[in-house]
C-alpha positions in Angstrom: 0.0 0.0 0.0 1.5 3.3 -1.0 1.1 6.6 0.9 -2.5 7.8 1.0 -3.2 10.9 -1.1 -3.7 13.9 1.1 -3.1 11.8 4.2 -0.2 13.9 5.5 -0.4 17.6 6.0 1.0 20.5 8.0 1.3 20.2 11.8 -1.7 22.4 12.5 -4.0 19.9 10.6 -2.4 16.9 12.3 -4.6 14.0 13.4 -4.0 11.5 16.1 -5.3 8.0 15.3 -6.1 5.7 18.2 -6.5 2.0 17.2 -8.1 -0.1 19.9 -9.4 -3.6 20.0 -9.4 -6.9 22.0 -6.5 -9.2 22.2 -6.0 -11.3 19.0 -8.3 -9.1 16.9 -5.3 -8.3 14.6 -4.4 -4.8 15.7 -0.7 -5.0 14.9 -1.0 -6.0 11.3 -3.5 -3.3 10.7 -1.5 -0.7 12.5 1.6 -1.6 10.5 -0.3 -1.2 7.2 -1.7 2.3 8.3 1.7 3.4 9.6 3.5 2.3 6.4 1.0 4.2 4.3 1.3 7.4 6.3 5.1 7.2 6.7 4.9 7.2 10.5 5.7 4.8 13.3 3.4 2.8 15.6 3.2 4.1 19.1 2.4 1.0 21.1 -0.4 1.4 23.6 -0.3 -1.7 25.6 0.3 -1.8 29.4 2.3 -5.0 29.3 4.3 -4.6 26.1 6.2 -1.7 27.8 8.2 -4.2 29.9 11.5 -5.4 28.6 12.5 -9.0 28.6 9.1 -10.4 27.7 8.6 -10.2 23.9 6.7 -13.5 23.7 4.6 -13.2 26.9 3.4 -9.7 26.0 3.2 -10.4 22.3 5.5 -7.6 21.3 5.7 -6.9 17.5 7.9 -9.3 15.6 11.1 -8.3 13.7 9.1 -8.5 10.4 6.5 -6.1 11.8 9.1 -3.6 13.1 10.9 -3.8 9.8 7.6 -2.9 8.0 6.9 0.0 10.4 8.9 1.3 13.3 7.4 0.8 16.8 8.0 2.8 20.0 7.1 2.5 23.6 7.9 -1.2 23.5 10.2 -3.1 25.9 11.6 -0.1 27.8 10.3 -0.4 31.3 11.6 -2.2 34.3 9.5 -5.4 34.6 9.5 -5.2 38.4 8.1 -1.7 38.6 4.6 -0.4 37.7 4.1 2.1 34.9 1.0 4.2 35.5 -1.2 5.5 32.7 0.1 9.0 33.6 3.7 7.9 33.2 3.0 6.2 29.9 1.0 9.2 28.6 3.9 11.5 29.4 6.1 9.6 27.0 3.3 9.0 24.4 2.5 12.7 24.2 6.1 13.4 23.2 6.0 10.8 20.5 2.6 12.0 19.2 3.8 15.6 19.0 7.0 14.5 17.1 5.0 12.5 14.5 2.3 15.1 14.0 4.9 17.8 13.5 6.9 15.7 11.1 4.2 13.9 9.1 0.8 15.4 10.1 -0.4 12.3 11.8 0.4 10.0 14.8 -0.8 6.5 15.4 -1.3 4.8 18.8 -2.3 1.1 18.6 -2.9 -1.4 21.4 -5.4 -2.9 23.8 -5.1 -0.6 26.8 -7.9 1.9 26.5 -6.9 3.9 29.6 -3.4 4.4 28.3 -4.6 5.7 25.0 -7.2 7.9 26.7 -4.6 9.5 29.0 -2.4 10.2 26.0 -4.8 12.2 23.8 -6.8 14.3 26.2 -6.5 15.7 29.8 -7.5 13.1 32.3 -8.6 14.2 35.8 -6.6 12.6 38.6 -8.7 10.1 40.5 -9.3 11.0 44.1 -6.8 9.7 46.7 -6.4 9.5 50.4 -3.1 8.3 52.0 -4.9 6.7 54.9 -7.2 4.7 52.7 -4.3 3.8 50.4 -2.3 2.5 53.3 -5.1 0.5 54.8 -6.2 -1.3 51.6 -2.9 -3.3 51.0 -3.3 -4.5 54.6 -6.8 -5.7 53.9 -5.6 -7.3 50.7 -3.0 -9.3 52.6 -5.5 -10.3 55.3 -8.6 -10.9 53.2 -7.2 -11.5 49.8 -7.4 -9.4 46.6 -10.6 -11.1 45.6 -12.4 -9.8 48.6 -11.5 -6.2 47.7 -12.5 -6.8 44.1 -15.9 -8.1 45.3 -16.3 -4.9 47.3 -15.4 -2.8 44.2 -17.9 -4.8 42.2 -20.7 -4.1 44.7 -19.9 -0.4 44.7 -19.1 0.0 41.0 -20.0 -3.1 38.9 -19.0 -1.4 35.6 -15.7 -0.2 37.0 -14.9 -3.6 38.4 -15.4 -5.2 35.0 -12.4 -3.3 33.8 -10.1 -4.5 36.6 -8.4 -7.9 36.7 -9.4 -9.4 40.2 -5.8 -10.7 40.5 -4.2 -7.4 39.9 -3.8 -6.1 43.4 -2.4 -2.7 42.5 -5.2 -1.8 40.1 -7.9 -3.2 42.4 -6.6 -1.1 45.3 -6.4 2.0 43.2 -9.9 1.6 41.8 -11.4 0.9 45.2 -9.6 3.8 46.7 -11.0 6.1 44.1 -14.5 4.9 44.7 -14.3 5.0 48.5 -12.6 8.5 48.6 -14.5 10.0 45.7 -17.9 8.9 46.8 -18.9 8.0 43.3 -18.4 5.4 40.6 -14.9 5.3 39.2 -16.3 4.1 35.9 -18.7 7.0 35.6 -16.1 9.8 35.5 -17.3 12.3 32.8 -13.7 13.2 31.8 -13.0 9.5 31.0 -15.8 9.0 28.5 -16.3 12.5 27.2 -12.8 13.7 26.4 -11.7 17.1 25.1 -8.9 16.1 22.7 -5.6 17.9 22.4 -5.9 17.8 18.6 -8.3 16.2 16.1 -8.4 12.6 17.1 -9.8 9.5 15.4 -10.5 6.6 17.7 -11.1 3.3 15.8 -12.5 0.2 17.6 -11.7 -3.1 15.9 -14.3 -5.8 16.7 -14.7 -9.4 15.8 -17.4 -12.0 16.7 -16.5 -14.0 19.7 -17.0 -17.2 17.8 -13.9 -16.2 15.7 -12.0 -14.2 18.4 -12.0 -16.9 21.1 -10.4 -19.6 19.0 -7.7 -17.1 18.0 -7.1 -16.4 21.7 -6.8 -20.1 22.5 -4.3 -20.6 19.6 -2.2 -17.7 20.7 -2.0 -19.0 24.3 -0.7 -22.3 23.1 1.8 -20.7 20.7 3.1 -18.4 23.5 3.7 -21.4 25.7 5.6 -23.2 23.0 7.6 -20.3 21.6 9.3 -18.8 24.6 7.0 -17.3 27.2 7.8 -20.1 29.7 11.5 -19.5 29.3 11.1 -15.7 29.7 9.3 -16.2 33.1 11.8 -18.8 34.2 14.8 -16.5 33.5 13.1 -13.6 35.2 12.4 -15.7 38.4 15.9 -17.1 38.4 17.4 -13.6 38.2 15.4 -11.9 40.8 14.3 -14.8 43.1 10.9 -16.3 43.9 9.8 -13.7 46.5 10.5 -10.6 44.3 8.8 -12.3 41.4 5.7 -13.7 43.0 2.6 -13.3 40.8 0.1 -10.5 41.4 2.7 -7.7 42.1 3.3 -4.7 40.0 4.9 -4.7 36.6 5.1 -7.8 34.6 3.8 -9.8 37.5 0.3 -8.7 36.8 0.4 -9.8 33.1 -2.0 -12.4 31.9 -0.1 -15.6 31.5 2.5 -14.8 34.2 0.7 -16.5 37.1 -0.4 -19.4 34.9 3.2 -20.0 33.9 4.4 -19.7 37.5 1.9 -22.4 38.4 3.4 -24.6 35.7 7.0 -23.9 36.7 6.1 -24.7 40.3 4.6 -28.0 39.3 1.0 -27.2 40.3 -0.3 -27.5 36.7 0.7 -29.1 33.4 1.9 -27.1 30.5 -1.4 -27.8 28.8 -3.4 -26.7 31.8 -1.4 -23.5 32.1 -2.1 -22.7 28.4 -5.9 -23.4 29.0 -5.8 -21.1 32.1 -4.0 -18.4 30.1 -6.5 -18.6 27.3 -9.5 -18.4 29.8 -7.9 -15.3 31.5 -7.3 -13.7 28.1 -10.9 -14.3 27.0 -12.1 -12.6 30.2 -9.8 -9.7 29.5 -11.1 -9.5 25.9 -14.6 -9.1 27.2 -13.5 -6.2 29.4 -11.8 -4.6 26.4 -15.0 -4.9 24.3 -17.0 -3.4 27.2 -14.6 -0.4 27.1 -15.0 0.0 23.4 -18.8 0.0 23.7 -18.6 3.0 26.0 -16.5 5.1 23.5 -19.3 7.1 22.0 -17.0 8.8 19.5 -15.3 5.7 18.2 -15.6 4.5 14.6 -16.2 0.8 14.9 -14.9 -1.6 12.3 -15.8 -5.3 12.1 -12.6 -7.0 10.9 -14.2 -10.4 10.1 -13.2 -11.8 6.6 -11.2 -8.7 5.8 -7.5 -8.4 5.3 -5.3 -5.8 7.1 -4.6 -3.8 3.9 -8.4 -3.4 3.2 -9.1 -2.3 6.8 -6.1 0.1 6.7 -7.5 1.8 3.6 -10.8 2.4 5.4 -8.9 3.9 8.4 -7.0 6.2 6.0 -10.3 7.4 4.5 -11.6 8.0 8.0 -8.4 9.9 8.9 -8.9 12.2 5.9 -12.5 12.9 6.9 -11.3 13.7 10.4 -8.7 16.1 9.1 -11.4 17.8 6.9 -13.7 18.2 10.0 -16.2 15.5 9.2 -17.6 13.0 11.6 -16.2 9.5 10.7 -19.1 7.8 12.5 -21.4 9.1 9.8 -20.0 6.6 7.3 
């Protein structure tokens, strides 16, 4: 696919493209096609691909994909440390400005809607209270993270649907925001009604679950075969079992990490670990689709039976409409 006519333009007409979708929907191939056509890079928008040392576990772009279009914000963060949406957005905003100034467009692509959202429009800081924040980890240790997630679900069912019950850090942060703020975390107006920094096209890629779920299952098996186990083993051997226990910040909250730890510790077979990983990924995909349905300004594209080049051409057309001040959802 060659460069789209009229796709690039001066910086003041620049467009940010946000490409979102559930795991295994085919975001990377489509993003590569769009980026190659526009002469820009792909700004990865994935909360786990940021961690170095785990290209297989986090499904980072392959050498062939990075050869076709450069990628940034992949594999740069310490896997033992959390990277917040605000910290990610600080880096992403720099990359967006560079690409818009140079080529008239920037492209973020990934599955982490909050990271994308924080990068393209101001996002209010969730309410916080040091006393509540100090107390919640103690409760998690005594009662279990699942108990805190159940409390979050009772107070804010929709917000809880976006938070992995095993991710203690995120459960605590969401519950703190609800308890301190006195309102639903998922209902924040600034989250769902953004005022964008510049013209922004958000594209949601969707696929029927009957097609998506087999893809997820196949990916889990492939990751187990092609290096994810070895990545986790090397990480645990380097840092020790206590520092690398599942459920902590950083890579330790990644889907697949606790399942592989279970296999390495002899609690499950390789096949059982792959099945557990696939099940956890399917649950996450449902949360990603829930997020997409709440994006009122997103242009939704069903990718079934379509090749990446065809979908990329549609996205390029939508980008041109956005630059011209039209509403892509009217297509």
